[in-house]
C-alpha positions as CSV (number, residue, x, y, z in Angstrom):
1,X,87.9,-1.1,-157.3
2,X,89.7,-4.5,-157.5
3,X,91.7,-3.7,-154.3
4,X,88.5,-2.7,-152.6
5,X,86.8,-6.0,-153.5
6,X,89.9,-7.9,-152.3
7,X,89.8,-6.2,-148.9
8,X,86.1,-7.1,-148.6
9,X,86.8,-10.7,-149.5
10,X,89.6,-10.9,-146.9
11,X,87.3,-9.3,-144.3
12,X,84.6,-11.8,-145.0
13,X,87.0,-14.7,-144.8
14,X,88.2,-13.4,-141.4
15,X,84.6,-13.2,-140.1
16,X,83.9,-16.7,-141.4
17,X,87.0,-18.1,-139.6
18,X,86.0,-16.3,-136.4
19,X,82.4,-17.8,-136.6
20,X,83.8,-21.3,-137.3
21,X,86.1,-21.0,-134.2
22,X,83.1,-20.0,-132.0
23,X,81.1,-23.0,-133.3
24,X,84.1,-25.3,-132.6
25,X,84.5,-23.9,-129.1
26,X,80.9,-24.4,-128.3
27,X,80.9,-28.0,-129.6
28,X,83.8,-28.8,-127.2
29,X,82.1,-27.3,-124.1
30,X,79.7,-29.0,-121.7
31,X,76.0,-28.2,-121.7
32,X,76.2,-26.3,-118.4
33,X,79.0,-24.1,-119.6
34,X,77.2,-23.3,-122.8
35,X,74.1,-22.2,-120.9
36,X,76.1,-20.0,-118.5
37,X,77.9,-18.2,-121.4
38,X,74.9,-17.9,-123.8
39,X,72.0,-16.9,-121.6
40,X,71.9,-13.2,-120.6
41,X,71.7,-12.4,-116.9
42,X,70.4,-9.3,-115.1
43,X,73.7,-7.5,-115.5
44,X,73.7,-8.1,-119.3
45,X,70.1,-6.9,-119.6
46,X,70.7,-3.8,-117.5
47,X,73.7,-2.9,-119.6
48,X,71.8,-3.3,-122.8
49,X,68.9,-1.3,-121.5
50,X,71.3,1.6,-120.6
51,X,72.8,1.3,-124.0
52,X,69.3,1.8,-125.5
53,X,68.8,4.9,-123.4
54,X,72.2,6.2,-124.4
55,X,71.5,5.6,-128.1
56,X,68.2,7.5,-127.7
57,X,70.0,10.5,-126.3
58,X,72.6,10.3,-129.2
59,X,69.7,9.9,-131.7
60,X,68.0,13.1,-130.5
61,X,71.3,15.0,-130.3
62,X,72.1,14.1,-133.9
63,X,68.6,15.0,-135.1
64,X,68.8,18.5,-133.4
65,X,72.4,18.9,-134.8
66,X,71.3,18.2,-138.3
67,X,68.5,20.7,-138.2
68,X,70.7,23.4,-136.8
69,X,73.8,22.9,-138.9
70,X,72.2,21.8,-142.2
71,X,69.2,24.1,-142.0
72,X,70.9,26.6,-144.3
73,X,70.6,24.0,-147.1
74,X,66.9,24.7,-147.4
75,X,65.8,26.5,-150.5
76,X,64.9,30.2,-150.1
77,X,61.4,31.5,-150.4
78,X,59.5,30.1,-153.4
79,X,59.8,32.0,-156.7
80,X,56.3,31.2,-157.8
81,X,52.9,32.2,-156.4
82,X,51.9,28.6,-155.6
83,X,55.2,27.8,-154.0
84,X,54.3,29.1,-150.5
85,X,51.4,26.6,-150.5
86,X,53.7,23.7,-151.4
87,X,56.2,24.8,-148.6
88,X,53.3,25.0,-146.1
89,X,52.2,21.5,-147.0
90,X,55.7,20.2,-146.7
91,X,56.3,21.8,-143.3
92,X,53.0,20.6,-142.0
93,X,53.9,17.0,-143.1
94,X,57.4,17.2,-141.6
95,X,55.9,18.6,-138.4
96,X,53.5,15.7,-138.1
97,X,56.2,13.2,-138.8
98,X,58.6,14.8,-136.3
99,X,55.9,14.9,-133.6
100,X,55.1,11.2,-134.1
101,X,58.7,10.0,-134.3
102,X,59.7,12.0,-131.2
103,X,57.0,10.1,-129.2
104,X,57.4,6.7,-130.8
105,X,61.3,6.7,-130.6
106,X,61.2,7.7,-127.0
107,X,58.7,5.0,-126.1
108,X,60.7,2.4,-128.1
109,X,64.0,3.1,-126.3
110,X,62.5,3.8,-122.9
111,X,60.4,0.7,-122.8
112,X,63.4,-1.4,-123.9
113,X,65.1,-0.2,-120.7
114,X,62.1,-0.2,-118.4
115,X,60.9,-3.7,-119.4
116,X,64.3,-5.3,-119.7
117,X,64.7,-8.9,-118.7
118,X,65.0,-9.6,-115.0
119,X,65.2,-12.9,-113.1
120,X,61.8,-13.9,-111.8
121,X,59.9,-11.4,-113.9
122,X,57.5,-12.7,-116.5
123,X,56.0,-10.7,-119.4
124,X,52.2,-10.2,-119.3
125,X,50.8,-11.6,-122.5
126,X,47.7,-10.2,-124.3
127,X,46.0,-12.3,-126.9
128,X,44.4,-9.1,-128.3
129,X,43.4,-5.6,-127.2
130,X,40.6,-4.1,-129.2
131,X,41.0,-0.7,-127.6
132,X,44.7,-0.4,-128.4
133,X,44.2,-1.7,-132.0
134,X,41.4,0.8,-132.5
135,X,43.6,3.7,-131.3
136,X,46.6,2.9,-133.3
137,X,44.6,2.3,-136.5
138,X,42.1,5.2,-136.4
139,X,44.5,8.0,-135.4
140,X,46.9,7.3,-138.3
141,X,44.0,7.0,-140.7
142,X,42.6,10.4,-139.6
143,X,45.9,12.1,-139.8
144,X,46.9,10.7,-143.2
145,X,43.4,11.4,-144.6
146,X,43.8,15.0,-143.4
147,X,47.2,15.3,-145.1
148,X,46.0,13.7,-148.3
149,X,42.9,15.9,-148.5
150,X,44.9,19.0,-147.8
151,X,47.4,17.9,-150.5
152,X,44.6,17.3,-153.1
153,X,43.1,20.7,-152.5
154,X,46.5,22.3,-152.9
155,X,47.2,20.3,-156.1
156,X,43.8,21.2,-157.6
157,X,44.3,24.9,-156.8
158,X,47.8,24.8,-158.5
159,X,46.7,23.0,-161.6
160,X,43.5,24.9,-162.2
161,X,44.4,27.1,-165.2
162,X,40.8,28.0,-166.0
163,X,40.7,30.7,-163.3
164,X,43.3,32.7,-165.2
165,X,42.5,33.5,-168.8
166,X,45.8,35.3,-169.3
167,X,47.9,32.2,-169.5
168,X,51.0,31.8,-171.7
169,X,51.5,28.3,-173.3
170,X,55.1,27.0,-173.5
171,X,56.3,23.5,-174.5
172,X,59.2,21.9,-172.7
173,X,60.8,19.4,-174.9
174,X,63.2,16.8,-173.3
175,X,65.8,14.7,-175.1
176,X,69.0,12.9,-174.1
177,X,70.6,15.1,-172.8
178,X,69.1,18.6,-173.0
179,X,66.0,20.7,-173.2
180,X,64.3,22.9,-175.7
181,X,61.5,25.4,-175.2
182,X,58.7,26.2,-177.7
183,X,56.6,29.3,-177.2
184,X,53.1,29.3,-178.6
185,X,53.4,32.6,-180.4
186,X,50.8,35.3,-180.9
187,X,47.9,32.8,-181.2
188,X,48.9,31.2,-177.9
189,X,48.3,27.8,-179.4
190,X,51.1,25.3,-180.0
191,X,51.3,23.7,-183.4
192,X,51.0,19.9,-183.6
193,X,54.3,18.0,-183.3
194,X,55.6,14.4,-183.5
195,X,59.0,12.9,-183.2
196,X,58.4,11.4,-186.7
197,X,58.6,14.9,-188.2
198,X,62.1,15.6,-186.9
199,X,64.3,16.5,-189.9
200,X,67.0,19.1,-190.5
201,X,66.5,22.2,-188.4
202,X,63.1,21.0,-187.3
203,X,64.6,19.3,-184.2
204,X,61.3,19.3,-182.3
205,X,59.2,17.6,-185.0
206,X,56.7,20.4,-185.4
207,X,54.1,19.7,-188.1
208,X,54.9,22.0,-191.0
209,X,51.4,21.7,-192.3
210,X,49.7,23.0,-189.1
211,X,49.1,26.7,-189.3
212,X,49.2,27.0,-185.6
213,X,52.9,26.1,-185.6
214,X,54.0,28.9,-188.0
215,X,54.3,31.5,-185.2
216,X,55.8,29.1,-182.7
217,X,59.2,30.2,-181.3
218,X,61.9,27.6,-180.4
219,X,64.7,28.4,-178.0
220,X,67.4,26.7,-176.1
221,X,67.1,29.1,-173.1
222,X,63.9,29.5,-171.2
223,X,62.6,33.0,-170.5
224,X,59.5,33.7,-168.4
225,X,57.7,36.9,-167.5
226,X,57.1,37.8,-163.9
227,X,53.5,37.8,-162.7
228,X,52.1,35.9,-165.8
229,X,50.8,32.4,-165.5
230,X,52.6,29.9,-167.7
231,X,51.2,26.5,-168.7
232,X,53.9,24.1,-169.6
233,X,53.2,21.3,-172.1
234,X,55.9,18.6,-171.8
235,X,57.1,16.1,-174.4
236,X,60.0,13.6,-174.4
237,X,61.8,12.5,-177.5
238,X,63.3,9.3,-176.1
239,X,63.2,8.1,-172.5
240,X,61.4,9.2,-169.2
241,X,62.7,12.6,-168.0
242,X,61.4,14.8,-165.2
243,X,61.2,18.6,-165.5
244,X,62.3,20.0,-162.2
245,X,62.0,23.7,-161.2
246,X,63.3,23.6,-157.6
247,X,63.0,27.3,-156.9
248,X,59.5,27.4,-158.3
249,X,58.4,24.2,-156.3
250,X,57.3,22.5,-159.5
251,X,58.1,19.1,-161.0
252,X,56.4,16.9,-163.6
253,X,57.5,13.7,-165.4
254,X,58.1,14.0,-169.1
255,X,56.8,10.8,-170.6
256,X,57.5,9.5,-174.2
257,X,54.4,9.2,-176.2
258,X,52.2,11.5,-174.2
259,X,51.9,15.2,-173.2
260,X,52.1,16.1,-169.5
261,X,51.5,19.6,-168.1
262,X,52.2,21.8,-165.2
263,X,51.6,25.5,-164.6
264,X,52.9,28.2,-162.3
265,X,53.2,32.0,-162.1
266,X,56.8,33.3,-161.5
267,X,56.9,35.9,-158.7
268,X,60.6,36.7,-158.3
269,X,62.8,37.7,-161.2
270,X,66.3,36.4,-161.5
271,X,67.8,39.8,-160.5
272,X,65.6,40.0,-157.4
273,X,66.6,36.5,-156.3
274,X,70.3,37.4,-156.8
275,X,69.9,40.4,-154.5
276,X,68.0,38.4,-151.7
277,X,69.9,38.0,-148.4
278,X,69.8,34.3,-148.7
279,X,71.3,34.2,-152.2
280,X,73.9,36.9,-151.4
281,X,75.3,34.8,-148.5
282,X,75.1,31.6,-150.5
283,X,77.0,33.1,-153.5
284,X,79.6,34.6,-151.2
285,X,80.2,31.3,-149.6
286,X,80.4,29.4,-152.9
287,X,82.9,32.0,-154.3
288,X,85.0,31.7,-151.2
289,X,85.3,27.9,-151.7
290,X,85.9,28.4,-155.5
291,X,88.7,30.9,-154.7
292,X,90.4,28.4,-152.4
293,X,90.0,25.7,-155.0
294,X,91.4,28.0,-157.7
295,X,94.6,28.4,-155.8
296,X,95.1,24.6,-155.8
297,X,94.3,24.5,-159.6
298,X,96.8,27.2,-160.4
299,X,99.5,25.4,-158.4
300,X,98.7,22.3,-160.4
301,X,99.0,24.2,-163.7
302,X,95.2,24.2,-164.4
303,X,92.8,27.0,-165.2
304,X,91.2,28.7,-162.1
305,X,87.5,28.7,-161.5
306,X,85.4,31.7,-162.5
307,X,83.2,33.5,-159.9
308,X,79.8,31.9,-159.5
309,X,76.7,33.9,-160.4
310,X,73.2,32.6,-159.5
311,X,70.8,31.6,-162.2
312,X,67.6,29.6,-162.2
313,X,67.8,26.3,-164.0
314,X,65.4,23.7,-165.3
315,X,66.9,20.3,-164.3
316,X,66.1,16.7,-165.1
317,X,65.2,14.8,-161.9
318,X,65.2,11.3,-163.5
319,X,68.3,9.2,-164.0
320,X,67.9,9.2,-167.8
321,X,71.3,8.1,-169.0
322,X,75.1,8.6,-168.6
323,X,74.9,12.4,-169.0
324,X,71.8,12.9,-166.9
325,X,73.8,15.1,-164.4
326,X,74.5,17.6,-167.1
327,X,70.9,17.9,-168.4
328,X,69.9,21.4,-167.6
329,X,68.6,24.6,-169.2
330,X,69.1,28.1,-168.0
331,X,65.9,29.8,-166.9
332,X,65.5,33.6,-166.8
333,X,62.6,35.5,-165.1
334,X,62.2,39.1,-166.2
335,X,59.6,41.8,-166.2
336,X,56.8,41.5,-168.8
337,X,58.2,44.3,-171.0
338,X,61.8,42.9,-171.0
339,X,60.4,39.4,-171.7
340,X,58.3,40.7,-174.7
341,X,61.3,42.5,-176.1
342,X,63.4,39.3,-175.9
343,X,60.6,37.3,-177.5
344,X,60.1,39.8,-180.4
345,X,63.8,39.3,-181.4
346,X,63.4,35.6,-181.9
347,X,62.6,34.0,-185.3
348,X,59.3,32.0,-185.6
349,X,59.2,28.4,-186.8
350,X,57.7,29.6,-190.1
351,X,60.6,32.0,-190.7
352,X,63.1,29.3,-189.9
353,X,61.5,26.8,-192.3
354,X,61.4,29.5,-195.0
355,X,65.1,30.2,-194.5
356,X,66.0,26.5,-194.7
357,X,64.0,26.3,-198.0
358,X,65.9,29.3,-199.4
359,X,69.2,27.8,-198.5
360,X,68.4,24.6,-200.3
């Protein structure tokens, strides 16, 4: 880092010396010579205009190249029922932006060439033009209003849990630097909780006196049933986090001192996603890279990398501290019967508290 800063300092000193030499040279020249060297002529303007056109071609080429080459980095089809609506909203927004930027960027570079400076040509000055101002104000307002209204309807449809009575309630609990999940149990109602109640094995601060909390189930791995709507209640123990489910097209800030919520219905199990054409190709490519890297590690005397297997993960999408990058929780989507079987094997909060009391 020190060497890098030294290089930057030397480069800045060089630039400073170069600029000083230019100023000194200009101060020694006559007025006529200064004007001849500093004022652009027709040749200079034409050259710069052609450079603008060349940059426009390069700009469009790089844009097309990025879409073609990096298009594989898009996420596969959404693994939740509402995900397709989010994807549609995203593609419509990107389509509008691309259409506008294709036109505006072309006009920007083309007009820079067409209306380049030429000797004897004077620019036509308009004090104002009501018609143009009306056009470039009203059209963006209409387009943006349409996108916002479309987004609001999509958001309302996603967040409306009243239309589905068979909704499972799960708490997502965030802390530096990990996640916990708390299932509402048979009564489907989470017990009260507060960070002030954190003590011993009660790491989520569940209120022991609240009867609704007795059947709650706390886990460090998130299991969800396919085809069943899940309402997530989110709490943070310390700082601002963000619960991010990329494959389910869901994200919600987890704010200290308040409960936020988001809901979705999983539509693709973990095993089904692993067998999808997109994921099979992705895993194959990742394992090819890991195998090449493993050869280097073995030569260096290190342990080789294991083969990669796809899993869903809940991630934190806020920079919440030094170990933010490692804040993740494995998420498994199974059929309803397999999920219920897994859930039945877990101890309830009441059983855990009773066991702690016995041990004391």
